[in-house]
C-alpha positions as CSV (number, residue, x, y, z in Angstrom):
1,M,112.0,118.8,83.3
2,S,114.6,116.2,83.9
3,K,115.0,113.9,86.9
4,P,117.7,114.8,89.4
5,D,121.1,113.2,89.1
6,L,121.5,110.6,91.8
7,P,124.8,109.1,92.9
8,A,125.3,105.4,92.0
9,T,125.5,103.1,95.0
10,S,128.4,100.8,95.4
11,G,126.7,98.2,97.7
12,K,124.5,95.3,97.0
13,Y,121.5,97.3,98.4
14,D,120.7,100.9,97.7
15,V,119.1,103.4,100.1
16,F,115.6,102.9,98.7
17,Q,115.8,99.1,99.2
18,A,117.3,99.5,102.6
19,I,114.6,101.8,104.0
20,A,111.7,99.9,102.3
21,D,111.6,97.6,105.4
22,P,109.9,99.0,108.5
23,T,112.3,97.1,110.8
24,R,115.3,98.8,109.1
25,R,113.7,102.2,109.4
26,S,113.2,101.5,113.2
27,L,116.9,100.4,113.4
28,L,117.9,103.8,111.9
29,Q,115.8,105.6,114.4
30,L,117.3,103.7,117.2
31,L,120.8,104.6,116.0
32,I,120.2,108.3,115.4
33,D,121.9,109.6,118.5
34,Q,123.8,106.6,119.8
35,E,126.2,103.9,118.9
36,L,125.1,100.4,120.0
37,P,126.2,96.8,119.9
38,V,124.0,94.2,118.2
39,T,123.2,92.6,121.6
40,V,121.6,95.9,122.8
41,I,120.0,96.6,119.4
42,S,118.4,93.1,119.3
43,G,116.8,93.7,122.7
44,H,114.6,96.4,121.0
45,F,113.1,94.0,118.5
46,P,111.0,90.8,118.7
47,M,113.4,88.8,116.5
48,S,116.6,86.9,116.8
49,R,120.0,88.5,117.0
50,T,120.8,86.8,113.7
51,A,117.8,88.5,112.1
52,V,118.8,91.9,113.5
53,S,122.3,91.3,112.2
54,K,121.0,90.6,108.7
55,H,119.0,93.9,108.7
56,L,122.2,95.7,110.0
57,R,124.2,94.2,107.2
58,I,121.7,95.4,104.5
59,L,121.8,98.9,106.1
60,A,125.6,98.8,106.1
61,E,125.7,97.7,102.4
62,A,123.6,100.7,101.6
63,G,126.0,102.9,103.5
64,L,123.4,103.9,106.1
65,V,125.1,102.4,109.2
66,K,128.8,102.1,110.0
67,E,130.5,99.5,112.1
68,R,133.2,100.1,114.7
69,K,135.1,97.4,116.6
70,V,135.5,98.1,120.3
71,G,137.3,95.1,121.8
72,R,135.5,92.0,120.8
73,E,132.3,94.0,120.3
74,T,131.0,95.5,117.0
75,R,129.1,98.7,117.5
76,Y,126.8,100.3,114.9
77,H,126.0,104.0,114.3
78,L,123.9,105.9,111.8
79,A,125.7,107.3,108.7
80,S,123.1,109.8,107.4
81,D,124.9,111.0,104.2
82,P,123.3,108.4,101.9
83,L,119.9,109.8,103.0
84,L,120.7,112.9,100.9
85,E,120.0,110.7,97.9
86,L,116.5,110.0,99.2
87,K,116.0,113.7,100.0
88,Q,117.0,114.7,96.5
89,W,114.6,112.2,95.0
90,L,111.7,113.4,97.2
91,A,112.4,117.0,96.4
92,Y,112.0,116.3,92.7
93,Y,108.5,115.0,93.3
94,E,107.6,117.5,96.0
95,R,107.0,120.1,93.3
96,H,104.4,117.9,91.8
97,W,102.6,117.4,95.1
98,E,102.7,121.1,95.8
99,N,101.2,121.9,92.4
100,K,98.4,119.3,93.0
101,L,97.7,120.7,96.5
102,N,97.5,124.3,95.1
103,L,95.1,123.2,92.4
104,L,92.9,121.4,95.1
105,K,93.0,124.5,97.3
106,R,91.9,126.8,94.4
107,Y,89.1,124.3,93.6
108,V,87.9,124.1,97.2
109,E,88.0,127.9,97.6
110,S,86.1,128.5,94.3
111,E,83.4,126.0,95.4
112,S,83.1,127.7,98.7
113,E,82.7,131.1,97.0
114,S,80.1,129.7,94.7
115,E,78.1,128.3,97.6
116,N,78.4,131.7,99.4
117,N,77.2,133.6,96.4
118,S,74.2,131.2,95.8
119,E,73.2,131.6,99.5
120,S,73.3,135.4,99.3
121,D,71.1,135.3,96.1
122,E,68.3,133.6,98.1
């Protein structure tokens, strides 16, 4: 069984590095259904606008957010396509988790049957 082919990232940060930080995951959630300027985005976080901008830059380098100029303002929105790389990676390991859960289920069910059989023998 071979690992899935994953696309190479062109940015300084890849999707995995970008979403490793909980603040960046929160930023992605905030941008799911809306396009927002950094001034509005920074109001949702207990950090400076500069810090929020740094997180947005990392997400942009990973391809997870896109910028759009509207007048003098830069607005950010989610670009979800790079998340497919994460989905493919997780799907590969999901088979392993399912196998382990199925083995655990069979073990628990067999233990339960053993207990029921021993109780009926008494």
